[in-house]
C-alpha positions as CSV (number, residue, x, y, z in Angstrom):
1,M,-4.4,22.5,-2.9
2,I,-4.5,19.7,-0.3
3,P,-7.8,18.9,1.0
4,I,-8.1,19.2,4.9
5,K,-10.7,16.7,6.5
6,K,-12.6,17.9,9.6
7,G,-15.5,16.6,11.7
8,Q,-17.5,13.8,10.4
9,E,-15.2,13.8,7.3
10,I,-12.4,12.3,9.5
11,D,-15.1,10.1,11.2
12,K,-16.0,8.5,7.9
13,M,-12.1,8.2,6.9
14,R,-12.0,6.1,10.0
15,R,-14.7,3.9,9.1
16,A,-13.7,3.5,5.5
17,G,-9.8,2.8,6.8
18,Q,-10.9,0.2,9.1
19,A,-13.0,-1.5,6.5
20,A,-10.2,-1.6,4.1
21,A,-7.7,-2.7,6.9
22,D,-10.3,-5.6,8.2
23,I,-10.3,-6.8,4.3
24,L,-6.7,-7.0,3.8
25,H,-6.3,-8.8,7.1
26,E,-8.7,-11.5,5.9
27,L,-7.0,-11.9,2.6
28,A,-3.3,-11.8,4.2
29,G,-4.4,-14.9,5.9
30,M,-5.3,-16.8,2.8
31,I,-1.9,-16.4,1.3
32,A,-0.7,-20.1,1.0
33,P,1.0,-22.7,-1.6
34,G,-2.0,-23.4,-4.3
35,V,-4.5,-20.8,-3.6
36,T,-4.9,-18.7,-6.9
37,T,-4.7,-14.6,-7.2
38,G,-8.1,-15.1,-8.9
39,E,-9.3,-16.9,-5.7
40,V,-8.1,-14.1,-3.3
41,D,-9.6,-11.1,-5.5
42,R,-13.0,-13.5,-5.6
43,T,-12.5,-13.4,-1.7
44,A,-11.8,-10.0,-1.3
45,S,-15.4,-9.3,-4.0
46,Q,-17.5,-11.3,-0.9
47,L,-15.8,-9.7,1.7
48,M,-16.3,-6.1,0.4
49,S,-20.2,-7.2,-0.4
50,A,-20.4,-8.8,3.2
51,A,-19.1,-5.3,4.6
52,G,-21.3,-2.9,2.8
53,V,-18.5,-1.6,0.8
54,R,-17.4,-1.5,-2.8
55,S,-14.0,-1.9,-4.4
56,A,-12.0,1.7,-5.1
57,F,-10.3,-0.2,-7.8
58,L,-12.6,-2.5,-9.8
59,G,-13.4,-0.3,-13.0
60,F,-10.7,2.5,-12.3
61,R,-9.3,3.4,-15.6
62,G,-10.5,0.2,-16.9
63,F,-8.6,-2.1,-14.2
64,P,-10.7,-5.5,-14.2
65,G,-9.8,-6.7,-10.5
66,H,-11.3,-5.8,-7.2
67,I,-7.9,-5.9,-5.5
68,C,-4.4,-5.6,-6.7
69,I,-2.2,-8.7,-6.5
70,S,1.2,-8.9,-7.2
71,V,3.7,-12.1,-7.2
72,N,7.4,-11.7,-6.3
73,E,9.0,-9.6,-9.2
74,E,5.4,-7.8,-9.6
75,V,5.8,-4.5,-7.9
76,V,2.1,-3.2,-7.9
77,H,-1.1,-3.4,-10.0
78,G,-1.2,-7.1,-10.3
79,I,-4.7,-9.0,-11.8
80,G,-6.1,-11.9,-9.8
81,G,-6.2,-15.1,-12.4
82,P,-5.5,-18.8,-12.6
83,R,-1.7,-18.0,-11.4
84,K,-1.4,-20.3,-8.4
85,I,0.7,-18.7,-5.5
86,L,3.9,-21.2,-4.9
87,Y,6.0,-22.2,-1.9
88,G,8.6,-19.5,-1.7
89,D,6.6,-16.9,-2.9
90,V,5.9,-13.3,-1.8
91,V,2.6,-11.9,-2.3
92,S,1.6,-8.0,-2.4
93,I,-2.2,-7.2,-1.9
94,D,-3.2,-3.5,-2.3
95,V,-6.9,-3.0,-1.1
96,G,-8.9,-0.2,-2.0
97,I,-12.6,0.3,-0.6
98,V,-15.1,3.2,-0.9
99,K,-17.6,3.7,2.3
100,D,-20.3,6.2,2.1
101,G,-18.1,8.2,-0.4
102,W,-14.8,8.0,1.2
103,I,-11.9,5.7,0.7
104,G,-9.4,3.6,2.9
105,D,-6.2,2.1,0.8
106,N,-3.9,0.2,2.4
107,A,-1.3,-2.9,1.1
108,I,0.9,-5.7,2.6
109,T,3.3,-8.1,1.3
110,V,3.3,-11.4,2.5
111,P,5.2,-14.4,2.4
112,A,3.8,-17.9,1.2
113,G,5.7,-20.3,3.1
114,V,9.5,-20.0,4.3
115,I,11.4,-17.3,1.9
116,S,15.0,-16.5,1.3
117,P,16.4,-14.4,4.1
118,E,17.2,-12.0,1.6
119,T,13.6,-11.7,1.0
120,E,12.9,-11.5,4.4
121,K,14.7,-8.7,4.7
122,L,13.3,-7.0,1.7
123,L,9.9,-7.1,3.3
124,S,10.9,-6.3,6.8
125,V,12.9,-3.2,5.8
126,T,10.2,-2.0,3.5
127,E,7.6,-2.3,6.5
128,Q,10.2,-0.4,8.8
129,A,10.5,2.3,6.3
130,L,6.6,2.9,5.9
131,N,6.0,2.8,10.0
132,G,9.3,5.1,10.0
133,A,7.7,7.4,7.4
134,I,5.0,7.9,9.5
135,Q,6.5,9.3,12.5
136,F,7.5,12.0,10.2
137,A,4.1,12.8,8.9
138,R,3.1,15.5,11.5
139,A,1.4,19.1,11.4
140,G,4.3,21.5,10.7
141,N,6.8,18.6,9.0
142,R,7.2,19.1,5.4
143,L,6.5,16.2,3.0
144,G,10.0,15.6,1.9
145,E,10.8,14.2,5.5
146,V,8.4,11.5,4.9
147,S,10.0,11.0,1.5
148,S,13.5,11.2,2.4
149,F,13.1,8.7,5.3
150,V,11.8,5.8,3.0
151,E,14.7,6.2,0.3
152,E,17.4,6.6,3.1
153,T,16.1,3.1,4.9
154,A,16.1,1.4,1.4
155,V,19.4,2.8,0.6
156,K,21.3,2.0,3.7
157,N,20.1,-2.0,3.4
158,G,21.4,-2.1,0.0
159,F,17.5,-2.0,-2.1
160,S,16.0,0.6,-4.2
161,I,13.1,2.5,-4.6
162,V,10.4,2.5,-7.2
163,R,10.6,6.0,-8.5
164,E,7.8,5.9,-11.3
165,F,4.9,5.1,-8.5
166,V,4.1,7.0,-5.7
167,G,1.9,7.7,-2.9
168,H,-0.9,9.9,-2.7
169,G,-3.5,12.1,-0.9
170,V,-6.7,10.1,-0.3
171,G,-10.4,11.0,0.8
172,R,-13.6,11.4,-1.6
173,Q,-10.9,10.7,-4.5
174,M,-8.5,7.6,-4.7
175,H,-5.7,10.3,-5.5
176,E,-5.8,13.6,-4.3
177,E,-2.9,15.8,-3.8
178,P,-0.3,15.7,-2.7
179,Q,2.1,13.0,-4.6
180,I,4.0,11.2,-2.2
181,P,7.4,9.9,-3.7
182,N,9.7,7.5,-1.7
183,Y,12.5,9.5,-2.6
184,G,13.4,12.9,-1.7
185,K,15.2,15.8,0.5
186,R,14.6,16.6,4.0
187,N,13.3,19.9,4.5
188,S,11.4,20.0,0.9
189,G,7.9,19.9,-0.3
190,P,4.7,21.0,1.3
191,V,4.3,21.5,4.9
192,L,1.7,19.3,6.4
193,K,-1.3,20.3,8.4
194,A,-3.7,18.6,10.6
195,G,-6.5,17.3,8.6
196,M,-4.6,15.8,5.7
197,T,-5.0,12.2,5.0
198,L,-2.3,10.5,3.4
199,A,-1.6,7.1,1.6
200,I,2.0,6.5,2.2
201,E,3.4,3.3,0.3
202,P,6.8,2.4,-0.2
203,M,7.5,0.2,-3.2
204,I,10.8,-1.1,-2.9
205,N,13.0,-3.6,-5.1
206,M,15.7,-6.1,-3.8
207,G,17.7,-5.5,-7.3
208,K,17.6,-2.6,-9.4
209,P,15.1,0.0,-9.5
210,N,14.1,-0.4,-13.0
211,V,10.2,-1.5,-14.1
212,R,8.3,-1.8,-16.7
213,V,4.3,-2.5,-17.5
214,L,3.1,-6.1,-19.2
215,S,1.1,-6.4,-21.7
216,D,-1.8,-6.4,-19.6
217,K,-1.1,-2.6,-19.5
218,W,-1.3,-2.8,-15.7
219,T,1.0,-5.1,-14.1
220,V,4.2,-3.3,-12.9
221,V,7.1,-5.7,-12.6
222,A,11.0,-5.1,-11.8
223,T,13.1,-5.8,-15.0
224,D,15.9,-7.6,-13.3
225,G,13.2,-10.5,-12.1
226,L,14.2,-10.0,-8.6
227,P,11.6,-9.7,-5.4
228,S,9.8,-6.4,-4.6
229,A,7.8,-5.4,-1.6
230,H,5.0,-3.1,-1.1
231,F,3.5,-1.7,2.1
232,E,0.9,0.9,2.6
233,H,-0.9,2.5,5.1
234,T,-3.8,5.5,5.0
235,I,-3.0,7.9,8.0
236,L,-4.5,11.0,9.4
237,V,-1.9,14.0,9.9
238,T,-2.4,15.7,13.3
239,D,-0.5,18.1,15.6
240,G,1.2,15.3,17.4
241,E,1.8,11.8,16.2
242,A,0.0,10.8,12.9
243,E,-3.2,8.4,13.2
244,V,-3.1,5.3,11.3
245,L,-6.6,4.8,9.9
246,T,-5.9,1.3,8.3
247,W,-4.6,-0.5,11.5
248,P,-6.4,-3.8,11.5
249,R,-8.8,-4.4,14.4
250,K,-7.1,-8.2,14.6
251,T,-3.2,-8.7,14.6
252,L,-1.9,-10.8,12.0
253,L,0.0,-12.6,15.2
254,K,-2.5,-15.2,15.9
C-alpha cells in the first residue's frame, strides 16, 4: 500500500525536504578540483548538525557515509574518502536527512570545471528527464507515465537507463512504496493519488546501462567506465501540478 500523507504530515515533509535541499545546495557549491570527497562528507555532517537534522544514510544497512558522493562512472552510493576531485570530473551528491522523524531526499550532479560537451549534455538531459517526469506526477495519472518519460528522454538522446536502481516512495521510511523505475510503459502501474510523496531519481549512463558494485559493497559503477548522472527530487502529488519539496531556497545561479 502506498502511504498517503495529510495535514501536519505534509508540513513535516515540507520542512524535511527544505532542509535536505539547503544542505545539498551548500555541498554542490563546494565541488571544485582539489577538494576530497571526504571533505564534502564531513561538511555535510557539520551542516546537518547545524540544521538539527541527521543523515538518513549513515548506518543504513551499514552505510559508512553521511551522504552518497559518486564521481564520473560511479552511478550511486559512493562513499566519501581521500579521493581528490579533478578538473573535468562530474560529481553526484545524494543527500537524505531525517527531521522530526520525516525524510527529505534529493540529489544533483555537478561539474568540477569545464567538462566535455557530451558529458554536459548527459547532465542536462538527466535533469530534463527529472523535471519532465515530475510534470506527470499528478493525481489520476499512472506511475508508468513518470517512468516512461525518463526512459524516452534518455534513449532519444543516445543515453541509457540504469535499471537495477529505482526511485521510491519516501516519508517516515527512506524506502516506501511504490518503487519508481526509470523505465516503463505509459498507462501502467498504480494510479497516483494526492498526498503521495515520491523520490523521483533518474540515473542515466552515457554509455551502456550495465553496472556493477565495487568491493566496498556500496559504490555502483558503469561497467564501461563512461560517466553517469543522477538527479533527484522529493515531490508531493496533488490534484494539480506536483509540489517539489526539495527545491532549494537559494538558486545555484549566484
